N, C-alpha and C positions, 0 to 999 in steps of 0.2 A: 246615342243614348236618351237625347232631347225627347224625341216619341214617344220612347218606354217609359220617361214620365210626367207624359203629357195626356196621353191618348187609353184608355182606358182598353182594355185585356178583349174586352165584348167588340170589341170595332174592327168595323172590314177599314179597311187601310186600301186606298188606293192609289196608285204614283207608275209615274214614265219608270222607262228601265234604266234608269241611275243606279249604278250598283251599290250606290252607298242608302239603300233596299234594302238587300240580299238578306236574304234572311229574315225580317218581318212578319213574315209565313209562320212562323215557326214558335212569334209569341203574340202576337193580334187571334183573332180567331179565321180573319180571312183577310188575303193579302191577294188583290186586283192587281197587275202589272198591264202596263196597257204601252203598246210598240209602237209610238210614232215614227220609225224609223219607219215600218211600214205598213203607215200612214192608222193606224189603228189608234183615230181619238178616243171612241166609244167603244162600249163592251156591254149592250144593254142599261142597263141607267146609273151604271159606272163611267163616270168621265173625269176628267178635271179642267173643264170649263172654269166652275166655278172661282178657283182658285192660280189660274194662268188668268183671271178677270181680274182680281186683288192687285194679283204685281203690277198686267199692265198700270193698273191704276195707281200704283203703287208709284212706279217708277217714272209716269207720266209727270206726274209730280213733286219727283223730288227734285226733277231733270227743270223742268218748265216755274214749278214755283219757288222754289226753294234753293237748286242746283246741288247744296249739297250738304249733306248730313253730318254731324258727331256725332261720338256715339255715346258721351256726352246725353244726348237729346236724344235718341232713339226710341226710345217708349214712348214717346210723345209725338214720333213722328207720327211711325206702327201706329198708337191710338188714334189719333186726329184720323187715317185715312179709313185702317178696322171701321170703324161709325161713317167714316160717310158711304164707303160701300156699305155695309150695313146698312145706311138707307137713301141707297143712290134710286127705288121706288115712294119713298114718302114724301109722296108730296103737301102734306106738312111738319115738317121738317123745322123751314125756317118759323113756324111760332111754336114748335116746341123747343128751339134753341132760345127763344127772346122770354118763354115763362121759363126754363130752367137759368135764368142771364137774371129773368126778373123774383126770385123766387132765392136764389141764392142768398147766402149771410154772409 
């Protein structure tokens, strides 16, 4: 239900073989399932490397920086690590943050 509510039905969904994703091909334009048990990590342009990289960053950050999270602040943790991941190649991110702080009301 979360995927159905959050993703356009015109999307191509790329997942691993987790059973909870079964039936997505009936809802979305396309559903590519990668079989990691058979060492299929990519199929043409389709892969799950990006999301796996994000989860790795998030888990390392929680274990190494915060050590635990609470449900009350979970969205804030996710927002922080989403920002970090989306700006991981931005050499000007520090300047961006300083500028945002200086112009905040």
